[in-house]
N, C-alpha and C positions, 0 to 999 in steps of 0.2 A: 743507149743507142741500139738500134737493130739493123745489122748489116743485111742488105738485100742480096739477091743472088749475084748481081753484077759485082758488088763489093767483095763477096766471098770468093768469087771466081778470080778476081784480080789478085787476091792474096794467094790463092791455091795454085795459080799458074805462074808463079814467080819463084825466084830462088829463096824467097823468105821461108818456105817450109823447111829448107835444109838447116836453117839456123834458129828456128823457132824455139827449140828446147834450150839452146845456149842463151838466147835472149831472155827467156823466162828465168833462167838461173841468174843472169846479170841483173835483171829487175829485182829479183828477190834479194840479191846481195846489196843492192842500193837501199832497199827498205831496211834490211838488217843493220846497215851502217848508219843511216840518217833518217829513217822513216819517222814521220810525225803524224799524229792523229789529225785528220783533215787535209793532209797532203793530197793533191791530185795525182792519180796514177801516172798521168802523162809526164809529170816531172821525173819520175823514176824510169819511164821508158826513154826519155831524152838522155838521162844519165847513162843508161845501158848502151844506147846507140852511139854515144860519144867514144865508147871503147874501140880499140883497134879491131878491124875485121868486119865492120858493118857498113863501111862506106859504099861499097859496090852495090849491096842489096838495097840500101837506102836510096841511092841514085836511081836504081832500076825502078823502084816503086814510085818515086816522085815523077819520073818521066811517064810511067804508065798512067798515073793520076792526072797529070797535065793533059794527056791525050784524052782520057775518058771524060774528064770534067770540062774540057775545052777552056783551060786557063793557061795563061802565059807566065804567070808569076810563080816562081819556084817556092817562095815562102808560103803562098796560099796552098800549094800542093802539099808542102811539108806539114802544114797545119792540118789538112785533111788526113794525111798519113798517120799522124800521131793519134787522131781520134779513131781511125780504123784499127790500128794496133791495140789501142785501149780496149775496144770492143772484142777483139779477137782473144785477148788474154784475160779479160776481167772475170769471166765465169770460172776459169781455172783458179784465179787468185782467191775468189770467194770461198773455195773449198778449203783453203789453208790459212788465209789471212782475211780478217774482217774488212769488208768494204761496203759502201752505200753510194747512192747516186744523188747528184744535185742538179740544179737547173742548167740547161745547155749553155746559157750565156757565160757560164764560168769556164767554158772549154773551147768554144769555136765561134767565129764571127757569123753574123746573120747572112752575109754574102756567101760564105763557103757552105753554110748549112743549106741555104736555098738551092745552091748549085748542085750539091750532092743529092739532095732530095729530087730535084728535077731530072737528074741523070740516073735516078733509080739506084744509087749506090748505097744509100741508107734511108731509113724511115724516120727515126727520131735520134736526137743527139742529147746526151746528158753526160755531165762530168762524173766519173767514178773516182771516189776519194777513199783514202784509208780510214778504217775504223768504223765502229757502229755509229749510227746517227744519234746525235745528242741535242739537247737544248739547254739554255741557261736555266729555265725553270726546272727541268728534269735534274740537272746537276745540283740545284739548290735543294731539292727534295732528298737526293742521295746524301748530301752532306749533313742535312738536318737529321736524317734518319740514322746515319752512322755515328753521329757525335751528340750524345745526349746533353753534354755540358753546354754546347752551343745552342741547342734547341731550348733548354730551360732558361738560359741566360736571355735569349730572345723573348721568351714568354714573360719573364719577370720585368724586362725592360719595357715592354708594351703595357704591362699592368701598372708600373710606376708612372708612365706617361699618362695613362688613363686617370689614375688617381690625381695627378697633378692638374690635368685639364678640368677635373671636377672641382678641385680646391680653388683653382684660379678662375674658374668660370669661363674658360675659353681654351679650345684645342690649340688655337694659334699661339697663345701665350705659353702653353706648356711645351709646345714644340720649340719655340724660341729659347725657353729656359733649358731645354734638353740639348739642343744642337749648338747653341752659342754660349751656354752657361751664363746668360744675361738674366739677372734676377728681376722679377716684376716688382716695381716700387710698392712699398707698404710695410707697416710694422706689425700687422695683425698676425696671430699664430697661424691662421688659415693660409695667408699668403706666403709666410715663411716656409710652412710645410709643403705648399705647392711648389715653391722654388726648389726646395731640397729634393723632393721626389722627382721633379722634372729633370734636375741635373743628374741624379743617380740613374734615371731611366736612359737619358742621353748617353751617359758614360758606358752603360751596359750595351746599348745598341752599337756604339762605336767599337766596343770590344768585339761584338759579333761580326761587324763589318770587316774588321781587320782579320779576324779568324777565318772568315769565309774566303777572303782573298788568298790567304796562305794555303788553305785547304784546296781551293780551286787549282792553284799552281801544282799542288801535290797530286791532285786527281789527273791533271793533264799529263804530268810526268809519268804517272802510273800507266796511263793509256798508251803513251809512246813506248814505254818499256815492254808492255804486253805485245804490241805489234812487232817489235824487234825480236822478241822471244819466239813468236810464231814464225817469223821469217827465218830465224836461225834454225828452228826445228825443221822447217820445210827444206832448207838447204841440206841438212844432215840426212834426213830421211829420203829425200827424192833425188837430190843431185850429187851427193857425196858418198854414195854407197860403194 
C-alpha cells in the first residue's frame, strides 16, 4: 500500500508519533516470540496494540479515521487503521526482518479499500507478510538440490516405472502396479518383470513423497527460526542498547 499525503498527515498530527518507537519494539517482540513465515504483519501490530498504554492513541486514530473516511462503524475504522500502521512500519521492518507483499484481499475489505482510495488516504493496499516470498515448486527445487539421496531415489523410481510401462505395454498398468502394488495378471517373464519394476518404482516414489513432506516441515521450521533470530537481533541492537 502507498499512503497518500492525507494518510501520512493523519498519523503525523496524532499522538501516534510519541509511541511509534515503542510500538516498533513491541511488534518486533511479538515476531521474536511467535513469528511464523507467512504471518501477516497486521497480526503482530494487533498483538502489540493489545499491550497496556496504547488504548488512548488507538481510540484517537480510530476517531480521526471515522471522520476522514466518513464511516460510522468503529470496526471498519480499526481495519483501516491496522493497514495504515502496517504501511507506516513495513519499510523499517524490511531493513531488519524479511517481508514481502501479497494481494490486498488478504488484508482489507473491498468496501474499506474503496472508501480509503476515494478519500485519498491510500493508493494501493497489499498485505505485508513475514519472510521472503516462496512457492511450492521453488521449495521442491531447493529440497531436491540439497538432498542428493532424495533426488536420485526420485530418478530411479521414475526409471523403474518407465521400464515397467514398457514391459507391460501400458503406462496406466505400470502406474497401477506402482501405486497400488496390484500385479497385472499373467505368467510370462515380461509381465512378472513389469510388475516387479513397477512395484519397486512405486515404493521408491512413496519414499520420496514421505521424505519431501518431512523435509518441507523442516524447511518451514528453519524459516520461522530465522525470522525469530532476526527479530531477536533487532531487539538487542536497536531497542536494548
